[in-house]
HTML snippet that shows the backbone in 3Dmol.js (N, CA, C, O; Angstrom):
<script src="https://3Dmol.org/build/3Dmol-min.js"></script>
<div id="view" style="width:600px;height:400px;position:relative"></div>
<script>
const pdb = `
ATOM      1  N   UNK A   1     130.688  61.519 172.259  1.00  0.00           N
ATOM      2  CA  UNK A   1     129.441  61.791 172.936  1.00  0.00           C
ATOM      3  C   UNK A   1     129.740  62.553 174.223  1.00  0.00           C
ATOM      4  O   UNK A   1     130.664  62.216 174.964  1.00  0.00           O
ATOM      5  N   UNK A   2     128.946  63.576 174.469  1.00  0.00           N
ATOM      6  CA  UNK A   2     129.071  64.352 175.697  1.00  0.00           C
ATOM      7  C   UNK A   2     127.909  63.984 176.605  1.00  0.00           C
ATOM      8  O   UNK A   2     126.743  64.047 176.215  1.00  0.00           O
ATOM      9  N   UNK A   3     128.253  63.601 177.814  1.00  0.00           N
ATOM     10  CA  UNK A   3     127.228  63.268 178.792  1.00  0.00           C
ATOM     11  C   UNK A   3     127.330  64.274 179.921  1.00  0.00           C
ATOM     12  O   UNK A   3     128.413  64.500 180.462  1.00  0.00           O
ATOM     13  N   UNK A   4     126.214  64.875 180.277  1.00  0.00           N
ATOM     14  CA  UNK A   4     126.231  65.867 181.343  1.00  0.00           C
ATOM     15  C   UNK A   4     124.851  66.077 181.928  1.00  0.00           C
ATOM     16  O   UNK A   4     123.837  65.638 181.386  1.00  0.00           O
ATOM     17  N   UNK A   5     124.855  66.755 183.036  1.00  0.00           N
ATOM     18  CA  UNK A   5     123.614  67.101 183.716  1.00  0.00           C
ATOM     19  C   UNK A   5     123.608  68.605 183.909  1.00  0.00           C
ATOM     20  O   UNK A   5     124.628  69.202 184.256  1.00  0.00           O
ATOM     21  N   UNK A   6     122.460  69.211 183.683  1.00  0.00           N
ATOM     22  CA  UNK A   6     122.371  70.655 183.866  1.00  0.00           C
ATOM     23  C   UNK A   6     120.935  71.088 184.079  1.00  0.00           C
ATOM     24  O   UNK A   6     120.001  70.287 184.034  1.00  0.00           O
ATOM     25  N   UNK A   7     120.795  72.355 184.307  1.00  0.00           N
ATOM     26  CA  UNK A   7     119.471  72.959 184.493  1.00  0.00           C
ATOM     27  C   UNK A   7     119.267  74.033 183.448  1.00  0.00           C
ATOM     28  O   UNK A   7     120.190  74.782 183.127  1.00  0.00           O
ATOM     29  N   UNK A   8     118.081  74.104 182.926  1.00  0.00           N
ATOM     30  CA  UNK A   8     117.710  75.203 182.040  1.00  0.00           C
ATOM     31  C   UNK A   8     116.644  76.018 182.751  1.00  0.00           C
ATOM     32  O   UNK A   8     115.649  75.477 183.234  1.00  0.00           O
ATOM     33  N   UNK A   9     116.863  77.321 182.810  1.00  0.00           N
ATOM     34  CA  UNK A   9     115.896  78.211 183.445  1.00  0.00           C
ATOM     35  C   UNK A   9     115.394  79.194 182.406  1.00  0.00           C
ATOM     36  O   UNK A   9     116.124  79.579 181.493  1.00  0.00           O
ATOM     37  N   UNK A  10     114.159  79.589 182.552  1.00  0.00           N
ATOM     38  CA  UNK A  10     113.569  80.530 181.608  1.00  0.00           C
ATOM     39  C   UNK A  10     112.666  81.490 182.382  1.00  0.00           C
ATOM     40  O   UNK A  10     112.012  81.106 183.352  1.00  0.00           O
ATOM     41  N   UNK A  11     112.648  82.715 181.944  1.00  0.00           N
ATOM     42  CA  UNK A  11     111.803  83.734 182.559  1.00  0.00           C
ATOM     43  C   UNK A  11     110.382  83.586 182.009  1.00  0.00           C
ATOM     44  O   UNK A  11     110.153  83.762 180.812  1.00  0.00           O
ATOM     45  N   UNK A  12     109.451  83.268 182.872  1.00  0.00           N
ATOM     46  CA  UNK A  12     108.064  83.056 182.447  1.00  0.00           C
ATOM     47  C   UNK A  12     107.509  84.309 181.781  1.00  0.00           C
ATOM     48  O   UNK A  12     106.749  84.215 180.817  1.00  0.00           O
ATOM     49  N   UNK A  13     107.883  85.472 182.286  1.00  0.00           N
ATOM     50  CA  UNK A  13     107.390  86.729 181.697  1.00  0.00           C
ATOM     51  C   UNK A  13     107.840  86.876 180.253  1.00  0.00           C
ATOM     52  O   UNK A  13     107.113  87.423 179.424  1.00  0.00           O
ATOM     53  N   UNK A  14     109.033  86.391 179.953  1.00  0.00           N
ATOM     54  CA  UNK A  14     109.535  86.478 178.573  1.00  0.00           C
ATOM     55  C   UNK A  14     108.685  85.619 177.636  1.00  0.00           C
ATOM     56  O   UNK A  14     108.349  86.041 176.529  1.00  0.00           O
ATOM     57  N   UNK A  15     108.348  84.427 178.082  1.00  0.00           N
ATOM     58  CA  UNK A  15     107.489  83.555 177.277  1.00  0.00           C
ATOM     59  C   UNK A  15     106.110  84.193 177.124  1.00  0.00           C
ATOM     60  O   UNK A  15     105.522  84.157 176.043  1.00  0.00           O
ATOM     61  N   UNK A  16     105.603  84.771 178.196  1.00  0.00           N
ATOM     62  CA  UNK A  16     104.295  85.422 178.153  1.00  0.00           C
ATOM     63  C   UNK A  16     104.289  86.575 177.146  1.00  0.00           C
ATOM     64  O   UNK A  16     103.343  86.721 176.372  1.00  0.00           O
ATOM     65  N   UNK A  17     105.339  87.389 177.158  1.00  0.00           N
ATOM     66  CA  UNK A  17     105.440  88.501 176.198  1.00  0.00           C
ATOM     67  C   UNK A  17     105.560  87.986 174.767  1.00  0.00           C
ATOM     68  O   UNK A  17     104.985  88.570 173.849  1.00  0.00           O
ATOM     69  N   UNK A  18     106.297  86.904 174.573  1.00  0.00           N
ATOM     70  CA  UNK A  18     106.449  86.328 173.234  1.00  0.00           C
ATOM     71  C   UNK A  18     105.110  85.818 172.715  1.00  0.00           C
ATOM     72  O   UNK A  18     104.783  86.005 171.543  1.00  0.00           O
ATOM     73  N   UNK A  19     104.341  85.178 173.579  1.00  0.00           N
ATOM     74  CA  UNK A  19     103.017  84.696 173.181  1.00  0.00           C
ATOM     75  C   UNK A  19     102.115  85.877 172.833  1.00  0.00           C
ATOM     76  O   UNK A  19     101.374  85.828 171.851  1.00  0.00           O
ATOM     77  N   UNK A  20     102.178  86.936 173.636  1.00  0.00           N
ATOM     78  CA  UNK A  20     101.361  88.127 173.354  1.00  0.00           C
ATOM     79  C   UNK A  20     101.744  88.755 172.017  1.00  0.00           C
ATOM     80  O   UNK A  20     100.884  89.216 171.268  1.00  0.00           O
ATOM     81  N   UNK A  21     103.035  88.768 171.729  1.00  0.00           N
ATOM     82  CA  UNK A  21     103.518  89.428 170.512  1.00  0.00           C
ATOM     83  C   UNK A  21     103.274  88.596 169.251  1.00  0.00           C
ATOM     84  O   UNK A  21     102.805  89.119 168.240  1.00  0.00           O
ATOM     85  N   UNK A  22     103.592  87.307 169.314  1.00  0.00           N
ATOM     86  CA  UNK A  22     103.531  86.458 168.116  1.00  0.00           C
ATOM     87  C   UNK A  22     102.346  85.495 168.090  1.00  0.00           C
ATOM     88  O   UNK A  22     102.024  84.947 167.036  1.00  0.00           O
ATOM     89  N   UNK A  23     101.706  85.286 169.213  1.00  0.00           N
ATOM     90  CA  UNK A  23     100.503  84.457 169.284  1.00  0.00           C
ATOM     91  C   UNK A  23     100.664  83.051 168.735  1.00  0.00           C
ATOM     92  O   UNK A  23     101.651  82.365 168.998  1.00  0.00           O
ATOM     93  N   UNK A  24      99.671  82.646 167.970  1.00  0.00           N
ATOM     94  CA  UNK A  24      99.627  81.276 167.444  1.00  0.00           C
ATOM     95  C   UNK A  24     100.818  80.952 166.554  1.00  0.00           C
ATOM     96  O   UNK A  24     101.239  79.797 166.484  1.00  0.00           O
ATOM     97  N   UNK A  25     101.358  81.936 165.886  1.00  0.00           N
ATOM     98  CA  UNK A  25     102.514  81.693 165.010  1.00  0.00           C
ATOM     99  C   UNK A  25     103.680  81.102 165.802  1.00  0.00           C
ATOM    100  O   UNK A  25     104.311  80.140 165.364  1.00  0.00           O
ATOM    101  N   UNK A  26     103.960  81.679 166.963  1.00  0.00           N
ATOM    102  CA  UNK A  26     105.024  81.173 167.832  1.00  0.00           C
ATOM    103  C   UNK A  26     104.660  79.793 168.376  1.00  0.00           C
ATOM    104  O   UNK A  26     105.469  78.866 168.330  1.00  0.00           O
ATOM    105  N   UNK A  27     103.448  79.666 168.886  1.00  0.00           N
ATOM    106  CA  UNK A  27     103.038  78.411 169.513  1.00  0.00           C
ATOM    107  C   UNK A  27     103.055  77.252 168.525  1.00  0.00           C
ATOM    108  O   UNK A  27     103.516  76.160 168.860  1.00  0.00           O
ATOM    109  N   UNK A  28     102.562  77.474 167.322  1.00  0.00           N
ATOM    110  CA  UNK A  28     102.533  76.406 166.319  1.00  0.00           C
ATOM    111  C   UNK A  28     103.925  76.017 165.855  1.00  0.00           C
ATOM    112  O   UNK A  28     104.170  74.865 165.497  1.00  0.00           O
ATOM    113  N   UNK A  29     104.826  76.972 165.861  1.00  0.00           N
ATOM    114  CA  UNK A  29     106.184  76.696 165.389  1.00  0.00           C
ATOM    115  C   UNK A  29     107.010  75.918 166.414  1.00  0.00           C
ATOM    116  O   UNK A  29     107.871  75.119 166.045  1.00  0.00           O
ATOM    117  N   UNK A  30     106.746  76.152 167.698  1.00  0.00           N
ATOM    118  CA  UNK A  30     107.588  75.586 168.751  1.00  0.00           C
ATOM    119  C   UNK A  30     106.980  74.351 169.421  1.00  0.00           C
ATOM    120  O   UNK A  30     107.710  73.452 169.836  1.00  0.00           O
ATOM    121  N   UNK A  31     105.661  74.302 169.527  1.00  0.00           N
ATOM    122  CA  UNK A  31     105.018  73.246 170.302  1.00  0.00           C
ATOM    123  C   UNK A  31     104.132  72.356 169.434  1.00  0.00           C
ATOM    124  O   UNK A  31     103.560  72.800 168.438  1.00  0.00           O
ATOM    125  N   UNK A  32     104.034  71.098 169.833  1.00  0.00           N
ATOM    126  CA  UNK A  32     103.163  70.156 169.129  1.00  0.00           C
ATOM    127  C   UNK A  32     101.704  70.458 169.487  1.00  0.00           C
ATOM    128  O   UNK A  32     101.436  71.132 170.482  1.00  0.00           O
ATOM    129  N   UNK A  33     100.766  69.963 168.683  1.00  0.00           N
ATOM    130  CA  UNK A  33      99.349  70.164 169.028  1.00  0.00           C
ATOM    131  C   UNK A  33      98.998  69.628 170.423  1.00  0.00           C
ATOM    132  O   UNK A  33      98.216  70.251 171.141  1.00  0.00           O
ATOM    133  N   UNK A  34      99.558  68.502 170.805  1.00  0.00           N
ATOM    134  CA  UNK A  34      99.277  67.936 172.132  1.00  0.00           C
ATOM    135  C   UNK A  34      99.819  68.839 173.236  1.00  0.00           C
ATOM    136  O   UNK A  34      99.162  69.036 174.258  1.00  0.00           O
ATOM    137  N   UNK A  35     101.016  69.387 173.032  1.00  0.00           N
ATOM    138  CA  UNK A  35     101.591  70.300 174.024  1.00  0.00           C
ATOM    139  C   UNK A  35     100.752  71.562 174.151  1.00  0.00           C
ATOM    140  O   UNK A  35     100.531  72.056 175.256  1.00  0.00           O
ATOM    141  N   UNK A  36     100.288  72.081 173.032  1.00  0.00           N
ATOM    142  CA  UNK A  36      99.457  73.291 173.060  1.00  0.00           C
ATOM    143  C   UNK A  36      98.134  73.018 173.776  1.00  0.00           C
ATOM    144  O   UNK A  36      97.669  73.838 174.568  1.00  0.00           O
ATOM    145  N   UNK A  37      97.543  71.882 173.496  1.00  0.00           N
ATOM    146  CA  UNK A  37      96.267  71.535 174.127  1.00  0.00           C
ATOM    147  C   UNK A  37      96.420  71.443 175.646  1.00  0.00           C
ATOM    148  O   UNK A  37      95.590  71.965 176.390  1.00  0.00           O
ATOM    149  N   UNK A  38      97.477  70.782 176.100  1.00  0.00           N
ATOM    150  CA  UNK A  38      97.699  70.634 177.542  1.00  0.00           C
ATOM    151  C   UNK A  38      98.003  71.973 178.199  1.00  0.00           C
ATOM    152  O   UNK A  38      97.478  72.267 179.273  1.00  0.00           O
ATOM    153  N   UNK A  39      98.844  72.789 177.568  1.00  0.00           N
ATOM    154  CA  UNK A  39      99.213  74.079 178.152  1.00  0.00           C
ATOM    155  C   UNK A  39      98.036  75.043 178.168  1.00  0.00           C
ATOM    156  O   UNK A  39      97.868  75.798 179.125  1.00  0.00           O
ATOM    157  N   UNK A  40      97.227  75.026 177.129  1.00  0.00           N
ATOM    158  CA  UNK A  40      96.074  75.923 177.062  1.00  0.00           C
ATOM    159  C   UNK A  40      95.022  75.583 178.121  1.00  0.00           C
ATOM    160  O   UNK A  40      94.227  76.441 178.504  1.00  0.00           O
ATOM    161  N   UNK A  41      95.018  74.348 178.587  1.00  0.00           N
ATOM    162  CA  UNK A  41      94.052  73.926 179.600  1.00  0.00           C
ATOM    163  C   UNK A  41      94.478  74.335 181.011  1.00  0.00           C
ATOM    164  O   UNK A  41      93.679  74.251 181.943  1.00  0.00           O
ATOM    165  N   UNK A  42      95.704  74.769 181.176  1.00  0.00           N
ATOM    166  CA  UNK A  42      96.226  75.141 182.493  1.00  0.00           C
ATOM    167  C   UNK A  42      95.816  76.561 182.875  1.00  0.00           C
ATOM    168  O   UNK A  42      95.646  77.427 182.017  1.00  0.00           O
ATOM    169  N   UNK A  43      95.661  76.782 184.181  1.00  0.00           N
ATOM    170  CA  UNK A  43      95.344  78.125 184.673  1.00  0.00           C
ATOM    171  C   UNK A  43      96.523  79.065 184.423  1.00  0.00           C
ATOM    172  O   UNK A  43      96.332  80.216 184.031  1.00  0.00           O
ATOM    173  N   UNK A  44      97.727  78.577 184.649  1.00  0.00           N
ATOM    174  CA  UNK A  44      98.955  79.352 184.424  1.00  0.00           C
ATOM    175  C   UNK A  44      99.516  78.970 183.061  1.00  0.00           C
ATOM    176  O   UNK A  44     100.523  78.267 182.966  1.00  0.00           O
ATOM    177  N   UNK A  45      98.865  79.433 182.023  1.00  0.00           N
ATOM    178  CA  UNK A  45      99.197  79.055 180.642  1.00  0.00           C
ATOM    179  C   UNK A  45     100.652  79.370 180.289  1.00  0.00           C
ATOM    180  O   UNK A  45     101.357  78.513 179.755  1.00  0.00           O
ATOM    181  N   UNK A  46     101.103  80.580 180.580  1.00  0.00           N
ATOM    182  CA  UNK A  46     102.468  80.979 180.228  1.00  0.00           C
ATOM    183  C   UNK A  46     103.496  80.135 180.971  1.00  0.00           C
ATOM    184  O   UNK A  46     104.522  79.763 180.402  1.00  0.00           O
ATOM    185  N   UNK A  47     103.231  79.834 182.226  1.00  0.00           N
ATOM    186  CA  UNK A  47     104.154  79.006 183.006  1.00  0.00           C
ATOM    187  C   UNK A  47     104.261  77.607 182.413  1.00  0.00           C
ATOM    188  O   UNK A  47     105.344  77.023 182.377  1.00  0.00           O
ATOM    189  N   UNK A  48     103.149  77.078 181.953  1.00  0.00           N
ATOM    190  CA  UNK A  48     103.153  75.751 181.341  1.00  0.00           C
ATOM    191  C   UNK A  48     103.970  75.748 180.052  1.00  0.00           C
ATOM    192  O   UNK A  48     104.755  74.832 179.807  1.00  0.00           O
ATOM    193  N   UNK A  49     103.779  76.780 179.231  1.00  0.00           N
ATOM    194  CA  UNK A  49     104.563  76.884 178.001  1.00  0.00           C
ATOM    195  C   UNK A  49     106.049  77.084 178.318  1.00  0.00           C
ATOM    196  O   UNK A  49     106.906  76.513 177.643  1.00  0.00           O
ATOM    197  N   UNK A  50     106.355  77.882 179.326  1.00  0.00           N
ATOM    198  CA  UNK A  50     107.752  78.123 179.705  1.00  0.00           C
ATOM    199  C   UNK A  50     108.418  76.827 180.148  1.00  0.00           C
ATOM    200  O   UNK A  50     109.564  76.557 179.791  1.00  0.00           O
ATOM    201  N   UNK A  51     107.702  76.036 180.919  1.00  0.00           N
ATOM    202  CA  UNK A  51     108.229  74.749 181.387  1.00  0.00           C
ATOM    203  C   UNK A  51     108.542  73.839 180.204  1.00  0.00           C
ATOM    204  O   UNK A  51     109.602  73.216 180.155  1.00  0.00           O
ATOM    205  N   UNK A  52     107.640  73.769 179.278  1.00  0.00           N
ATOM    206  CA  UNK A  52     107.836  72.909 178.107  1.00  0.00           C
ATOM    207  C   UNK A  52     108.981  73.419 177.233  1.00  0.00           C
ATOM    208  O   UNK A  52     109.753  72.629 176.690  1.00  0.00           O
ATOM    209  N   UNK A  53     109.086  74.738 177.101  1.00  0.00           N
ATOM    210  CA  UNK A  53     110.158  75.319 176.303  1.00  0.00           C
ATOM    211  C   UNK A  53     111.519  75.012 176.929  1.00  0.00           C
ATOM    212  O   UNK A  53     112.456  74.640 176.223  1.00  0.00           O
ATOM    213  N   UNK A  54     111.631  75.165 178.244  1.00  0.00           N
ATOM    214  CA  UNK A  54     112.889  74.876 178.939  1.00  0.00           C
ATOM    215  C   UNK A  54     113.266  73.409 178.777  1.00  0.00           C
ATOM    216  O   UNK A  54     114.442  73.088 178.600  1.00  0.00           O
ATOM    217  N   UNK A  55     112.289  72.522 178.837  1.00  0.00           N
ATOM    218  CA  UNK A  55     112.568  71.093 178.666  1.00  0.00           C
ATOM    219  C   UNK A  55     113.068  70.800 177.259  1.00  0.00           C
ATOM    220  O   UNK A  55     113.948  69.958 177.082  1.00  0.00           O
ATOM    221  N   UNK A  56     112.525  71.478 176.261  1.00  0.00           N
ATOM    222  CA  UNK A  56     112.975  71.276 174.881  1.00  0.00           C
ATOM    223  C   UNK A  56     114.404  71.777 174.688  1.00  0.00           C
ATOM    224  O   UNK A  56     115.172  71.193 173.923  1.00  0.00           O
ATOM    225  N   UNK A  57     114.752  72.841 175.368  1.00  0.00           N
ATOM    226  CA  UNK A  57     116.081  73.433 175.231  1.00  0.00           C
ATOM    227  C   UNK A  57     117.152  72.632 175.963  1.00  0.00           C
ATOM    228  O   UNK A  57     118.337  72.751 175.654  1.00  0.00           O
ATOM    229  N   UNK A  58     116.743  71.824 176.925  1.00  0.00           N
ATOM    230  CA  UNK A  58     117.705  71.068 177.742  1.00  0.00           C
ATOM    231  C   UNK A  58     118.427  70.017 176.931  1.00  0.00           C
ATOM    232  O   UNK A  58     119.268  69.295 177.465  1.00  0.00           O
TER     233      UNK A  58
END
`;
const viewer = $3Dmol.createViewer("view");
viewer.addModel(pdb, "pdb");
viewer.setStyle({}, {cartoon: {color: "spectrum"}});
viewer.zoomTo();
viewer.render();
</script>
C-alpha cells in the first residue's frame, strides 16, 4: 500500500472547453447525476466541474 499526500490541479478553461466540445456526453460519463445537479446550479459551472474532476483524479 502506498500512502501519500498530494495536490491535483486542473485548468478550469480546459474543463470549460471540454464541456463546450462534448457537452452532456462528457458530463454523463464522468460525473454522477447528483454531481451534475450540484454543479449546474452554481454560477461558476465550469469551476465546479473542474473542482470535482480534480477530486476524482486525486
